[in-house]
C-alpha positions as CSV (number, residue, x, y, z in Angstrom):
1,M,46.5,-34.1,22.1
2,S,44.5,-31.0,23.1
3,T,40.9,-30.5,22.0
4,P,40.4,-27.5,19.7
5,R,38.7,-24.6,21.6
6,R,35.2,-23.6,20.5
7,P,34.8,-20.0,19.5
8,G,33.6,-17.9,22.4
9,L,30.3,-16.1,22.4
10,A,31.9,-12.7,21.7
11,R,33.6,-14.2,18.6
12,L,30.3,-15.6,17.3
13,L,28.5,-12.3,17.9
14,L,31.3,-10.5,16.0
15,L,30.9,-13.0,13.1
16,M,27.2,-12.5,13.0
17,L,27.6,-8.7,13.0
18,C,30.1,-8.8,10.2
19,S,27.8,-11.0,8.2
20,L,24.9,-8.6,8.8
21,L,27.0,-5.7,7.6
22,V,28.1,-7.5,4.5
23,L,24.5,-8.3,3.7
24,Q,23.5,-4.6,4.1
25,G,26.4,-3.6,1.9
26,Y,25.1,-6.0,-0.8
27,F,21.7,-4.5,-0.6
28,A,23.1,-1.0,-0.9
29,L,25.3,-1.9,-3.9
30,R,22.4,-3.5,-5.7
31,I,20.2,-0.4,-5.1
32,A,23.1,1.9,-6.3
33,L,23.3,-0.1,-9.5
34,W,19.6,0.0,-10.0
35,S,19.8,3.8,-10.0
36,V,21.0,3.5,-13.6
37,L,20.2,-0.1,-14.6
38,P,16.7,-1.6,-15.1
39,V,15.4,-4.2,-12.6
40,R,15.2,-7.5,-14.5
41,Q,14.2,-9.7,-11.6
42,T,13.1,-9.4,-7.9
43,A,12.9,-11.7,-5.0
44,F,9.1,-11.9,-5.4
45,M,9.5,-12.9,-9.0
46,R,11.9,-15.7,-8.1
47,A,9.5,-16.9,-5.4
48,A,6.6,-16.8,-7.9
49,Q,8.7,-18.8,-10.4
50,W,9.4,-21.4,-7.8
51,R,5.8,-21.6,-6.7
52,L,4.6,-22.1,-10.3
53,L,7.3,-24.7,-10.9
54,R,6.1,-26.7,-7.8
55,T,2.5,-26.5,-8.8
56,G,3.1,-27.4,-12.4
57,E,1.5,-24.2,-13.7
58,H,3.1,-22.6,-16.8
59,P,1.5,-19.2,-17.4
60,A,3.1,-16.9,-20.0
61,W,5.7,-14.8,-18.2
62,R,5.4,-11.1,-19.0
63,H,7.7,-8.4,-17.8
64,D,8.9,-5.3,-19.7
65,W,10.9,-2.4,-18.4
66,L,9.6,1.1,-19.3
67,R,11.2,4.5,-19.0
68,Y,9.4,6.8,-16.6
69,P,7.7,8.9,-19.3
70,A,6.4,5.7,-21.0
71,I,4.3,4.8,-18.0
72,G,0.9,6.5,-18.2
73,T,0.3,9.5,-15.9
74,W,-3.1,8.1,-14.9
75,L,-1.5,4.9,-13.7
76,K,1.1,6.7,-11.7
77,R,-1.6,8.9,-10.1
78,A,-4.0,6.0,-9.5
79,V,-1.3,3.8,-7.8
80,V,-0.2,6.7,-5.6
81,A,-3.8,7.5,-4.7
82,S,-4.5,3.9,-3.9
83,E,-1.3,2.7,-2.2
84,D,0.4,5.7,-0.7
85,A,-1.3,9.1,-0.8
86,T,1.7,10.8,0.9
87,F,4.3,9.2,-1.3
88,L,5.8,12.4,-2.6
89,H,6.3,13.9,0.9
90,N,6.9,11.0,3.3
91,P,10.4,9.8,4.2
92,G,9.7,6.2,3.0
93,V,7.6,5.2,6.0
94,D,4.2,6.6,7.0
95,W,4.5,6.0,10.7
96,Q,0.9,7.1,11.4
97,A,-0.5,4.5,8.9
98,L,1.9,1.9,10.2
99,R,0.7,2.5,13.8
100,A,-2.9,2.4,12.7
101,A,-2.4,-0.9,10.8
102,W,-0.7,-2.4,13.9
103,E,-3.6,-1.5,16.1
104,R,-6.2,-2.8,13.7
105,D,-4.3,-6.1,13.2
106,H,-3.9,-6.7,16.9
107,T,-7.5,-6.0,18.0
108,R,-9.2,-8.2,15.4
109,L,-7.8,-11.4,16.9
110,A,-10.5,-13.7,15.5
111,E,-9.9,-12.3,12.0
112,R,-6.2,-11.8,12.1
113,E,-5.3,-14.7,9.9
114,H,-7.6,-13.6,7.1
115,L,-7.9,-9.8,7.5
116,V,-4.5,-8.1,8.0
117,V,-4.5,-4.4,7.2
118,G,-1.3,-3.1,5.6
119,G,0.4,0.2,6.4
120,S,3.3,0.0,3.9
121,T,4.3,2.9,1.7
122,I,5.3,2.4,-2.0
123,T,9.0,2.5,-1.0
124,Q,8.4,-0.2,1.7
125,Q,6.6,-2.4,-0.8
126,L,9.4,-2.0,-3.3
127,A,12.0,-2.9,-0.6
128,K,10.0,-6.1,0.1
129,N,9.5,-7.0,-3.5
130,L,13.2,-6.5,-4.5
131,F,14.9,-8.4,-1.7
132,L,12.6,-10.2,0.8
133,S,10.1,-13.0,1.1
134,P,6.3,-12.6,1.4
135,E,6.3,-14.2,4.9
136,R,5.4,-11.8,7.8
137,S,7.8,-11.6,10.7
138,Y,9.3,-8.8,12.9
139,L,12.8,-9.7,11.6
140,R,11.7,-9.3,8.0
141,K,9.9,-6.0,8.8
142,G,13.0,-4.7,10.4
143,Q,15.1,-5.5,7.4
144,E,12.4,-4.0,5.2
145,L,12.7,-0.7,7.1
146,V,16.5,-0.7,6.6
147,I,16.2,-1.3,2.9
148,T,13.5,1.4,2.7
149,G,16.0,3.9,4.2
150,M,18.6,2.9,1.6
151,L,16.1,3.3,-1.3
152,E,15.1,6.8,-0.1
153,L,18.8,7.8,0.4
154,L,20.2,6.4,-2.9
155,L,17.3,7.0,-5.2
156,G,14.8,9.8,-5.8
157,K,11.0,9.5,-5.6
158,R,10.8,9.4,-9.4
159,R,13.1,6.4,-9.7
160,I,11.4,4.6,-6.8
161,L,8.0,4.9,-8.4
162,Q,9.4,3.9,-11.8
163,M,11.0,0.7,-10.3
164,Y,7.8,-0.1,-8.3
165,L,5.6,0.2,-11.4
166,N,7.9,-1.8,-13.5
167,S,8.3,-4.7,-11.1
168,V,5.1,-5.1,-9.0
169,E,2.9,-8.2,-9.6
170,W,-0.4,-7.9,-11.4
171,G,-1.3,-11.6,-11.6
172,D,0.4,-14.9,-12.2
173,G,3.4,-14.2,-14.5
174,I,2.3,-10.5,-15.0
175,Y,4.9,-8.0,-13.7
176,G,5.0,-4.3,-14.3
177,A,2.8,-1.7,-15.9
178,Q,3.3,-2.6,-19.5
179,A,2.6,-6.3,-19.0
180,A,-0.6,-5.5,-17.0
181,A,-1.9,-2.9,-19.4
182,Q,-1.5,-5.3,-22.3
183,A,-2.8,-8.4,-20.5
184,Y,-6.0,-6.7,-19.2
185,F,-6.8,-3.9,-21.6
186,H,-4.6,-4.7,-24.7
187,V,-3.1,-1.2,-24.8
188,P,0.4,0.1,-23.8
189,A,0.8,1.5,-20.3
190,R,1.0,5.1,-21.6
191,A,-2.5,4.7,-23.2
192,L,-4.4,3.6,-20.1
193,S,-7.5,5.6,-19.3
194,R,-8.1,7.0,-15.9
195,L,-10.7,4.3,-15.0
196,Q,-8.5,1.5,-16.4
197,A,-5.5,2.8,-14.4
198,A,-7.7,2.9,-11.3
199,R,-8.8,-0.7,-11.8
200,L,-5.2,-1.9,-12.1
201,A,-4.3,0.1,-8.9
202,V,-7.2,-1.6,-7.0
203,M,-5.8,-5.0,-8.0
204,L,-2.4,-4.5,-6.3
205,P,-3.2,-5.8,-2.8
206,A,-4.5,-9.1,-4.2
207,P,-3.4,-9.4,-7.8
208,R,-3.8,-13.1,-8.3
209,Y,-7.4,-12.9,-6.9
210,F,-8.4,-9.9,-9.0
211,Q,-6.8,-11.5,-12.1
212,H,-9.9,-13.7,-12.2
213,H,-12.3,-11.1,-10.8
214,L,-11.5,-8.0,-12.8
215,Y,-15.1,-6.9,-12.7
216,G,-17.6,-7.1,-9.8
217,P,-19.4,-4.9,-7.3
218,Y,-16.3,-4.3,-5.0
219,I,-13.7,-3.6,-7.7
220,D,-16.1,-1.5,-9.8
221,R,-17.0,0.7,-6.8
222,R,-13.4,0.9,-5.6
223,S,-12.1,1.8,-9.1
224,W,-14.4,4.8,-9.3
225,V,-13.2,6.0,-5.9
226,I,-9.5,5.7,-6.9
227,A,-10.2,7.3,-10.3
228,A,-11.7,10.3,-8.5
229,R,-8.7,10.5,-6.0
230,A,-6.3,10.2,-8.9
231,L,-7.3,13.7,-10.1
232,D,-5.5,15.2,-7.0
233,A,-2.7,12.7,-6.5
234,Q,0.8,14.2,-6.5
235,I,3.5,12.3,-8.4
236,P,7.1,13.0,-9.3
237,R,7.6,14.9,-12.5
Protein backbone atom coordinates (compact mmCIF):
# COMPACT_ATOMS: atom_id res chain seq x y z
CA MET A 1 0.00 0.00 0.00
CA SER A 2 1.57 3.28 -1.10
CA THR A 3 2.01 6.23 1.28
CA PRO A 4 0.01 9.34 0.29
CA ARG A 5 2.26 12.02 -1.15
CA ARG A 6 2.64 15.24 0.81
CA PRO A 7 1.74 18.38 -1.06
CA GLY A 8 4.76 20.03 -2.60
CA LEU A 9 6.10 23.44 -1.70
CA ALA A 10 4.58 25.02 -4.81
CA ARG A 11 1.17 23.65 -3.89
CA LEU A 12 1.41 25.02 -0.37
CA LEU A 13 2.49 28.43 -1.64
CA LEU A 14 -0.45 28.46 -4.06
CA LEU A 15 -2.83 27.59 -1.23
CA MET A 16 -1.40 30.37 0.93
CA LEU A 17 -1.71 32.85 -1.94
CA CYS A 18 -5.33 31.88 -2.57
CA SER A 19 -6.12 32.24 1.14
CA LEU A 20 -4.51 35.67 1.18
CA LEU A 21 -6.52 36.78 -1.85
CA VAL A 22 -9.76 35.51 -0.30
CA LEU A 23 -8.96 37.46 2.87
CA GLN A 24 -8.36 40.65 0.89
CA GLY A 25 -11.61 40.07 -0.96
CA TYR A 26 -13.43 39.77 2.36
CA PHE A 27 -11.94 43.07 3.55
CA ALA A 28 -12.92 44.79 0.29
CA LEU A 29 -16.48 43.44 0.47
CA ARG A 30 -16.93 44.64 4.05
CA ILE A 31 -15.63 48.08 3.14
CA ALA A 32 -17.96 48.27 0.13
CA LEU A 33 -20.93 47.41 2.36
CA TRP A 34 -19.86 50.06 4.88
CA SER A 35 -20.09 52.68 2.15
CA VAL A 36 -23.86 52.56 2.72
CA LEU A 37 -24.29 50.72 6.04
CA PRO A 38 -23.27 51.92 9.54
CA VAL A 39 -20.35 50.27 11.33
CA ARG A 40 -21.87 48.44 14.30
CA GLN A 41 -18.72 46.71 15.57
CA THR A 42 -14.98 46.72 14.88
CA ALA A 43 -12.08 44.40 15.64
CA PHE A 44 -10.93 46.80 18.37
CA MET A 45 -14.37 46.74 19.97
CA ARG A 46 -14.37 42.93 20.03
CA ALA A 47 -10.86 42.92 21.52
CA ALA A 48 -12.00 45.38 24.22
CA GLN A 49 -15.06 43.26 25.02
CA TRP A 50 -12.85 40.19 25.41
CA ARG A 51 -10.37 42.09 27.61
CA LEU A 52 -13.14 43.37 29.88
CA LEU A 53 -14.65 39.90 30.08
CA ARG A 54 -11.33 38.43 31.19
CA THR A 55 -10.73 41.12 33.81
CA GLY A 56 -14.27 40.95 35.15
CA GLU A 57 -14.96 44.63 34.47
CA HIS A 58 -18.44 45.59 33.28
CA PRO A 59 -18.54 49.26 32.24
CA ALA A 60 -21.62 50.54 30.47
CA TRP A 61 -21.17 50.02 26.71
CA ARG A 62 -21.88 53.16 24.68
CA HIS A 63 -21.83 53.32 20.91
CA ASP A 64 -24.21 55.32 18.70
CA TRP A 65 -23.93 55.85 14.96
CA LEU A 66 -24.38 59.42 13.73
CA ARG A 67 -24.88 60.86 10.28
CA TYR A 68 -22.02 63.08 9.17
CA PRO A 69 -23.89 66.39 9.71
CA ALA A 70 -24.81 65.33 13.27
CA ILE A 71 -21.14 65.20 14.28
CA GLY A 72 -20.10 68.66 15.43
CA THR A 73 -17.89 70.63 13.06
CA TRP A 74 -15.52 71.52 15.89
CA LEU A 75 -14.93 67.85 16.68
CA LYS A 76 -14.18 67.07 13.05
CA ARG A 77 -11.77 69.99 12.85
CA ALA A 78 -10.10 69.20 16.19
CA VAL A 79 -9.55 65.51 15.37
CA VAL A 80 -8.09 66.33 11.97
CA ALA A 81 -5.86 69.02 13.52
CA SER A 82 -4.66 66.61 16.20
CA GLU A 83 -4.41 63.30 14.33
CA ASP A 84 -3.87 64.03 10.63
CA ALA A 85 -3.43 67.63 9.50
CA THR A 86 -3.05 66.59 5.83
CA PHE A 87 -6.08 64.25 5.92
CA LEU A 88 -8.02 65.98 3.16
CA HIS A 89 -5.10 65.88 0.71
CA ASN A 90 -3.01 62.80 1.52
CA PRO A 91 -3.61 59.45 -0.28
CA GLY A 92 -4.28 57.64 3.01
CA VAL A 93 -0.63 57.46 4.07
CA ASP A 94 1.60 60.36 5.07
CA TRP A 95 4.94 58.85 4.06
CA GLN A 96 6.95 61.73 5.50
CA ALA A 97 5.30 61.37 8.93
CA LEU A 98 5.66 57.60 8.76
CA ARG A 99 9.38 57.90 8.00
CA ALA A 100 9.87 60.42 10.81
CA ALA A 101 8.08 58.14 13.27
CA TRP A 102 10.23 55.18 12.18
CA GLU A 103 13.43 57.15 12.73
CA ARG A 104 12.35 58.38 16.17
CA ASP A 105 11.19 54.94 17.30
CA HIS A 106 14.48 53.32 16.26
CA THR A 107 16.86 55.86 17.76
CA ARG A 108 15.37 55.96 21.28
CA LEU A 109 16.28 52.38 22.04
CA ALA A 110 16.14 52.77 25.81
CA GLU A 111 12.65 54.26 25.66
CA ARG A 112 11.25 52.27 22.76
CA GLU A 113 8.99 50.10 24.83
CA HIS A 114 7.33 53.05 26.52
CA LEU A 115 7.64 55.89 24.01
CA VAL A 116 6.63 54.92 20.48
CA VAL A 117 5.78 57.78 18.16
CA GLY A 118 2.95 57.14 15.71
CA GLY A 119 2.86 58.29 12.10
CA SER A 120 -0.53 56.90 11.14
CA THR A 121 -3.14 58.90 9.27
CA ILE A 122 -6.83 58.82 10.14
CA THR A 123 -7.41 56.33 7.30
CA GLN A 124 -4.67 54.03 8.64
CA GLN A 125 -6.11 54.23 12.14
CA LEU A 126 -9.56 53.36 10.77
CA ALA A 127 -8.12 50.38 8.86
CA LYS A 128 -6.51 49.09 12.06
CA ASN A 129 -9.61 49.67 14.18
CA LEU A 130 -11.95 47.96 11.73
CA PHE A 131 -10.04 44.76 11.06
CA LEU A 132 -6.76 44.34 12.93
CA SER A 133 -5.33 43.80 16.41
CA PRO A 134 -3.54 46.39 18.59
CA GLU A 135 -0.29 44.37 18.47
CA ARG A 136 2.58 45.91 16.52
CA SER A 137 4.31 43.88 13.82
CA TYR A 138 5.60 44.39 10.30
CA LEU A 139 3.04 41.90 8.97
CA ARG A 140 0.17 43.77 10.61
CA LYS A 141 1.52 47.09 9.33
CA GLY A 142 1.66 45.70 5.80
CA GLN A 143 -1.94 44.53 6.00
CA GLU A 144 -2.92 47.91 7.44
CA LEU A 145 -1.47 49.65 4.39
CA VAL A 146 -3.38 47.35 2.02
CA ILE A 147 -6.68 48.02 3.83
CA THR A 148 -5.88 51.74 3.88
CA GLY A 149 -5.63 51.65 0.08
CA MET A 150 -9.00 49.89 -0.13
CA LEU A 151 -10.64 52.49 2.12
CA GLU A 152 -9.29 55.35 0.03
CA LEU A 153 -10.33 53.62 -3.20
CA LEU A 154 -13.85 52.57 -2.17
CA LEU A 155 -14.84 55.41 0.15
CA GLY A 156 -14.54 59.18 0.05
CA LYS A 157 -12.78 61.27 2.70
CA ARG A 158 -16.13 62.33 4.13
CA ARG A 159 -17.22 58.71 4.71
CA ILE A 160 -13.80 57.75 6.12
CA LEU A 161 -13.95 60.58 8.67
CA GLN A 162 -17.55 59.72 9.53
CA MET A 163 -16.67 56.05 10.12
CA TYR A 164 -13.60 56.97 12.17
CA LEU A 165 -15.45 59.41 14.44
CA ASN A 166 -18.29 56.93 14.93
CA SER A 167 -16.10 53.98 15.91
CA VAL A 168 -12.91 55.25 17.59
CA GLU A 169 -12.38 54.50 21.29
CA TRP A 170 -12.73 57.29 23.88
CA GLY A 171 -12.44 55.15 27.02
CA ASP A 172 -13.55 51.78 28.38
CA GLY A 173 -16.83 50.98 26.64
CA ILE A 174 -17.03 54.46 25.04
CA TYR A 175 -16.96 54.37 21.25
CA GLY A 176 -17.78 57.14 18.83
CA ALA A 177 -18.37 60.86 19.01
CA GLN A 178 -21.87 60.76 20.45
CA ALA A 179 -20.93 58.42 23.31
CA ALA A 180 -17.85 60.51 24.13
CA ALA A 181 -19.68 63.84 24.07
CA GLN A 182 -22.39 62.53 26.37
CA ALA A 183 -20.02 60.69 28.71
CA TYR A 184 -17.63 63.59 29.30
CA PHE A 185 -19.65 66.74 28.66
CA HIS A 186 -23.32 65.61 28.78
CA VAL A 187 -24.14 67.15 25.41
CA PRO A 188 -24.76 65.67 21.93
CA ALA A 189 -21.78 65.55 19.59
CA ARG A 190 -23.14 68.38 17.43
CA ALA A 191 -23.17 70.73 20.48
CA LEU A 192 -19.52 70.36 21.54
CA SER A 193 -17.66 73.63 21.95
CA ARG A 194 -14.29 74.17 20.28
CA LEU A 195 -12.36 73.55 23.53
CA GLN A 196 -14.45 70.50 24.46
CA ALA A 197 -13.87 69.04 21.00
CA ALA A 198 -10.14 69.72 21.31
CA ARG A 199 -10.03 67.93 24.67
CA LEU A 200 -11.67 64.86 23.15
CA ALA A 201 -9.18 64.96 20.27
CA VAL A 202 -6.23 65.06 22.67
CA MET A 203 -7.58 61.93 24.39
CA LEU A 204 -7.37 59.75 21.27
CA PRO A 205 -3.78 58.44 21.54
CA ALA A 206 -4.45 57.11 25.08
CA PRO A 207 -8.21 57.17 25.72
CA ARG A 208 -8.28 54.81 28.71
CA TYR A 209 -5.62 56.89 30.49
CA PHE A 210 -7.26 60.26 29.80
CA GLN A 211 -10.64 58.84 30.76
CA HIS A 212 -9.41 59.20 34.35
CA HIS A 213 -7.22 62.28 33.72
CA LEU A 214 -9.54 64.51 31.73
CA TYR A 215 -8.01 67.62 33.30
CA GLY A 216 -4.39 68.33 34.14
CA PRO A 217 -1.41 70.44 33.00
CA TYR A 218 -0.61 68.41 29.88
CA ILE A 219 -4.13 67.84 28.52
CA ASP A 220 -5.16 71.43 29.37
CA ARG A 221 -2.18 72.89 27.52
CA ARG A 222 -2.51 70.52 24.57
CA SER A 223 -6.25 71.18 24.29
CA TRP A 224 -5.66 74.91 23.84
CA VAL A 225 -3.08 74.17 21.11
CA ILE A 226 -5.49 71.88 19.22
CA ALA A 227 -8.37 74.35 19.69
CA ALA A 228 -6.23 77.00 17.98
CA ARG A 229 -5.22 74.66 15.15
CA ALA A 230 -8.84 73.61 14.63
CA LEU A 231 -9.64 77.08 13.31
CA ASP A 232 -7.61 76.34 10.15
CA ALA A 233 -8.16 72.57 9.87
CA GLN A 234 -9.63 71.47 6.55
CA ILE A 235 -12.40 68.86 6.65
CA PRO A 236 -14.71 67.23 4.07
CA ARG A 237 -17.95 69.11 3.48
